[in-house]
ZAPA-701749 format. One record per residue (C-alpha): residue number from 1; residue in three letters; x, y, z. Coordinates in Angstrom, 2 decimals. Layout:
// ZAPA-701749
+------+--------+---------+---------+---------+
| kedo | kolmar |      c1 |      c2 |      c3 |
+------+--------+---------+---------+---------+
|  NUM |    ALA |       X |       Y |       Z |
...
+------+--------+---------+---------+---------+
//
This chain:
// ZAPA-701749
+------+--------+---------+---------+---------+
| kedo | kolmar |      c1 |      c2 |      c3 |
+------+--------+---------+---------+---------+
|    1 |    ILE |    0.00 |    0.00 |    0.00 |
|    2 |    ILE |    1.47 |    3.30 |   -1.12 |
|    3 |    PRO |    0.11 |    6.31 |    0.79 |
|    4 |    VAL |   -0.29 |    9.40 |   -1.38 |
|    5 |    ASP |   -1.36 |   12.73 |    0.08 |
|    6 |    SER |   -2.87 |   15.67 |   -1.75 |
|    7 |    GLY |    0.39 |   17.59 |   -2.02 |
|    8 |    ALA |    1.48 |   18.98 |   -5.37 |
|    9 |    ARG |    4.60 |   16.78 |   -5.44 |
|   10 |    ALA |    2.88 |   13.57 |   -4.30 |
|   11 |    ILE |    2.56 |   12.18 |   -7.81 |
|   12 |    ASP |    6.24 |   12.89 |   -8.52 |
|   13 |    GLY |    7.13 |   10.91 |   -5.41 |
|   14 |    LEU |    4.73 |    8.14 |   -6.41 |
|   15 |    ASN |    6.35 |    7.84 |   -9.84 |
|   16 |    ASP |    9.84 |    7.78 |   -8.33 |
|   17 |    PHE |    8.79 |    5.13 |   -5.83 |
|   18 |    LEU |    7.17 |    2.95 |   -8.50 |
|   19 |    ASN |   10.33 |    3.13 |  -10.60 |
|   20 |    LEU |   12.29 |    1.92 |   -7.56 |
|   21 |    VAL |    9.81 |   -0.92 |   -6.94 |
|   22 |    GLN |   10.12 |   -1.98 |  -10.56 |
|   23 |    ASP |   13.92 |   -1.98 |  -10.28 |
|   24 |    LEU |   13.80 |   -4.08 |   -7.10 |
|   25 |    ARG |   10.87 |   -6.40 |   -7.78 |
|   26 |    GLY |   10.74 |   -6.47 |  -11.56 |
|   27 |    PRO |    8.06 |   -5.30 |  -14.00 |
|   28 |    THR |    5.73 |   -8.20 |  -13.22 |
|   29 |    PHE |    5.15 |   -7.12 |   -9.58 |
|   30 |    LYS |    1.55 |   -5.90 |   -9.50 |
|   31 |    ARG |    0.48 |   -6.36 |   -5.88 |
|   32 |    TRP |    0.53 |   -2.69 |   -4.99 |
|   33 |    ARG |   -2.28 |   -0.24 |   -4.39 |
|   34 |    ILE |   -2.52 |    3.50 |   -3.79 |
|   35 |    LEU |   -4.14 |    4.84 |   -0.63 |
|   36 |    ARG |   -5.14 |    8.49 |   -0.71 |
|   37 |    THR |   -4.33 |   10.14 |    2.61 |
|   38 |    MET |   -4.74 |   13.57 |    4.20 |
|   39 |    VAL |   -7.83 |   14.13 |    2.05 |
|   40 |    ASN |   -9.43 |   17.50 |    2.79 |
|   41 |    LYS |  -13.16 |   17.42 |    2.03 |
|   42 |    SER |  -13.34 |   21.19 |    1.56 |
|   43 |    ALA |  -10.44 |   21.43 |   -0.92 |
|   44 |    LYS |  -12.44 |   20.70 |   -4.07 |
|   45 |    LYS |   -9.95 |   22.23 |   -6.51 |
|   46 |    THR |   -7.08 |   20.24 |   -5.02 |
|   47 |    GLU |   -9.21 |   17.10 |   -5.22 |
|   48 |    ARG |   -9.89 |   17.64 |   -8.93 |
|   49 |    GLU |   -6.21 |   18.28 |   -9.62 |
|   50 |    LEU |   -5.11 |   15.15 |   -7.78 |
|   51 |    VAL |   -7.68 |   13.00 |   -9.60 |
|   52 |    ALA |   -6.40 |   14.39 |  -12.90 |
|   53 |    ARG |   -2.80 |   13.60 |  -11.95 |
|   54 |    LEU |   -3.75 |   10.05 |  -10.95 |
|   55 |    LYS |   -5.02 |    9.27 |  -14.44 |
|   56 |    GLY |   -3.58 |    5.95 |  -15.48 |
|   57 |    TYR |   -3.56 |    4.62 |  -11.91 |
|   58 |    GLU |   -7.33 |    4.10 |  -11.58 |
|   59 |    LYS |   -7.02 |    0.31 |  -11.34 |
|   60 |    ARG |   -4.52 |    0.70 |   -8.50 |
|   61 |    LEU |   -6.52 |    3.17 |   -6.39 |
|   62 |    LEU |   -8.11 |    1.83 |   -3.25 |
|   63 |    ALA |  -11.69 |    3.00 |   -2.81 |
|   64 |    SER |  -10.90 |    3.91 |    0.80 |
|   65 |    LYS |   -9.54 |    7.36 |    1.59 |
|   66 |    ILE |   -8.10 |    8.62 |    4.86 |
|   67 |    HIS |   -9.34 |   12.15 |    5.53 |
|   68 |    LYS |   -7.32 |   14.82 |    7.27 |
|   69 |    SER |   -8.35 |   14.75 |   10.90 |
|   70 |    GLU |   -7.50 |   16.40 |   14.18 |
|   71 |    VAL |   -8.70 |   13.23 |   15.93 |
|   72 |    ALA |   -5.87 |   11.33 |   14.25 |
|   73 |    ASN |   -3.34 |   13.89 |   15.48 |
|   74 |    GLN |   -4.75 |   13.82 |   19.01 |
|   75 |    SER |   -4.73 |   10.02 |   19.11 |
|   76 |    HIS |   -1.02 |   10.03 |   18.21 |
|   77 |    TYR |   -0.27 |   12.38 |   21.11 |
|   78 |    ALA |   -2.33 |   10.15 |   23.38 |
|   79 |    GLU |   -0.33 |    7.16 |   22.10 |
|   80 |    SER |   -3.49 |    5.32 |   21.15 |
|   81 |    THR |   -5.22 |    4.27 |   17.98 |
|   82 |    VAL |   -8.10 |    6.27 |   16.54 |
|   83 |    PHE |  -10.30 |    3.27 |   17.39 |
|   84 |    GLU |   -9.37 |    3.62 |   21.07 |
|   85 |    PHE |   -9.30 |    7.42 |   21.14 |
|   86 |    ASP |  -12.57 |    8.15 |   19.32 |
|   87 |    PRO |  -14.11 |    5.03 |   17.79 |
|   88 |    LYS |  -17.10 |    6.94 |   16.35 |
|   89 |    SER |  -15.00 |    9.56 |   14.56 |
|   90 |    PRO |  -15.01 |    9.89 |   10.78 |
|   91 |    VAL |  -11.31 |    8.98 |   10.62 |
|   92 |    ALA |  -11.93 |    5.77 |   12.59 |
|   93 |    ASN |  -14.59 |    5.00 |    9.99 |
|   94 |    ASP |  -12.04 |    5.69 |    7.23 |
|   95 |    TYR |   -9.59 |    3.21 |    8.74 |
|   96 |    GLY |  -12.38 |    0.69 |    9.27 |
|   97 |    GLN |  -13.28 |    0.91 |    5.59 |
|   98 |    LEU |   -9.63 |    0.46 |    4.66 |
|   99 |    ARG |   -9.39 |   -2.61 |    6.89 |
|  100 |    ASP |  -12.45 |   -4.14 |    5.24 |
|  101 |    GLU |  -11.19 |   -3.34 |    1.75 |
|  102 |    ILE |   -7.81 |   -4.94 |    2.43 |
|  103 |    ARG |   -9.46 |   -8.02 |    3.89 |
|  104 |    ALA |  -11.61 |   -8.42 |    0.78 |
|  105 |    TYR |   -8.56 |   -7.96 |   -1.44 |
|  106 |    VAL |   -6.40 |  -10.59 |    0.26 |
|  107 |    GLU |   -9.09 |  -13.22 |    0.77 |
+------+--------+---------+---------+---------+
//
């Protein structure tokens, strides 16, 4: 799973990383997926730009997204998981969806 945030240089980093993976694992390695992280619901223009830059990777995108969240930051300071810190929070739901998606993928 390759986490990719909404930053302007995220796709450059993704491309560099995928080139490295290909060098190390060979061109036939296809068991990778992209997880969008730090997604800001109110940044619509950034969202559109990122989607445009991810063209060609659609088959590799996980449906799950991890949204930017103060609860996630607070849980790190509390040295707990988001599930322990605030199990009903939207970010806990995001991670729950990711868990379920990964389970379905590997089973």
